[in-house]
C-alpha positions as semicolon CSV with decimal commas, in nm:
position;residue;x (nm);y (nm);z (nm)
1;M;9,760;12,758;10,192
2;T;9,499;12,898;10,425
3;H;9,382;12,733;10,757
4;T;9,043;12,663;10,594
5;R;9,221;12,419;10,349
6;W;9,386;12,231;10,633
7;A;9,059;12,071;10,747
8;E;8,992;11,937;10,395
9;I;9,346;11,792;10,374
10;S;9,290;11,611;10,700
11;R;8,933;11,494;10,645
12;K;8,888;11,112;10,602
13;G;8,751;11,053;10,260
14;G;8,822;11,415;10,152
15;A;8,975;11,539;9,830
16;F;9,329;11,454;9,937
17;T;9,245;11,080;10,018
18;D;9,303;10,802;9,768
19;R;9,238;10,455;9,906
20;D;9,479;10,422;10,205
21;L;9,692;10,728;10,090
22;Y;9,624;11,048;10,269
23;R;9,772;11,386;10,396
24;V;9,759;11,509;10,755
25;V;9,821;11,854;10,896
26;Y;9,938;11,897;11,260
27;G;9,982;12,226;11,445
28;L;10,321;12,245;11,612
29;D;10,144;12,270;11,950
30;G;9,990;11,924;11,883
31;K;9,865;11,645;12,112
32;A;10,095;11,397;12,289
33;F;10,039;11,107;12,031
34;V;10,221;11,308;11,760
35;E;10,472;11,460;12,007
36;E;10,773;11,296;11,820
37;R;10,644;11,424;11,487
38;I;10,610;11,778;11,617
39;E;10,962;11,770;11,767
40;L;11,105;11,657;11,441
41;G;10,909;11,929;11,265
42;R;11,058;12,187;11,499
43;A;11,414;12,052;11,447
44;R;11,414;11,989;11,054
45;P;11,246;12,149;10,764
46;T;11,171;11,790;10,617
47;F;11,183;11,437;10,764
48;R;11,054;11,086;10,744
49;Q;10,907;10,899;11,038
50;D;10,844;10,526;11,064
51;H;10,566;10,396;11,290
52;T;10,264;10,171;11,284
53;F;9,920;10,280;11,209
54;T;9,574;10,138;11,126
55;N;9,546;10,084;10,751
56;A;9,220;10,263;10,638
57;V;9,148;9,985;10,386
58;S;9,248;9,656;10,564
59;R;9,176;9,800;10,918
60;K;9,499;9,609;11,022
61;V;9,780;9,784;11,216
62;E;10,071;9,797;10,977
63;P;10,412;9,961;10,945
64;E;10,378;10,311;10,790
65;Q;10,623;10,580;10,681
66;M;10,538;10,951;10,686
67;Y;10,715;11,209;10,481
68;C;10,673;11,546;10,647
69;K;10,753;11,908;10,562
70;R;10,737;12,218;10,789
71;L;10,502;12,482;10,650
72;D;10,505;12,802;10,855
73;D;10,394;12,690;11,201
74;T;10,269;12,351;11,089
75;V;10,391;12,006;10,983
76;V;10,231;11,863;10,669
77;C;10,265;11,490;10,633
78;G;10,182;11,221;10,377
79;G;10,169;10,857;10,481
80;V;10,213;10,525;10,302
81;H;10,168;10,174;10,440
82;K;10,482;9,961;10,382
83;N;10,294;9,630;10,329
């Protein structure tokens, strides 16, 4: 996968979005709010992370679980709200 596709994966309302299901790509040198996910990505080839996040449909903060997989020097994640 090329870097040009990563922007489409992460774009809200893009081809990889279905209601409140979406994919996200983070560089392993990412920002502080994803620090834990980045550290997990450095330590493991795949992992799950539980956290809370705003549901794109309901606009409420809800429990969410991300499944993530390391891909080269990135972490590719898919999230699902648990409610």
